[in-house]
N, C-alpha and C positions, 0 to 999 in steps of 0.2 A: 504494500500500500504506500509506503514512504517513497519508493521510486516513482510511482504514478503521480502522487501529489506534487513532488518536486518538479517533475517534467510538465505537468498539465495545469497546475494551479493558475488561475487568472488573476486573482486578487490576493493581497497580503492577508486578508482575513481568512482565506482558505488555508493558508499555511499555518496561521495561529490556531485555527480550529482543529486541524488534523495532525499536526506534528508536535511532538514533545521533545524538547531540547536534549534531555538526558538520554532518551531512547535513540534519538538521531545520532548523538555522539557515539553511543555504544555500537550501533549497526553501520555507521558510515563506511568502514572499510569493506563491508560486504555488499554495499549497494552497487547495482549496475546502472550507471548513469552516463549520458553523453559527456565527453571530456569538457565541452564548453560549460555545461551545467555544473560539473564537479569543480572546475576552476573558479567559476563565479561564486559558488557557495563557499569555497575555501578562502577566497579573497575577502569575503564579507564576514566569515566566522572562522577566525584563526584556530579555535579549539578543534575544528575538524581536521586541520592539517596535522596536529599533534597526534591524533589517533590513527591516521592513515598509514 
């Protein structure tokens, strides 16, 4: 579900409603995402880089 929300969310409210920061950090290394999406998220949220 996290992969789909990250790829397809239209509004920031969608991200807030469906994603949990702690869970996202824990599963980040296992998510299959387009490289552009992964780079954009890691640039915005440096904690994701530390777990990757």
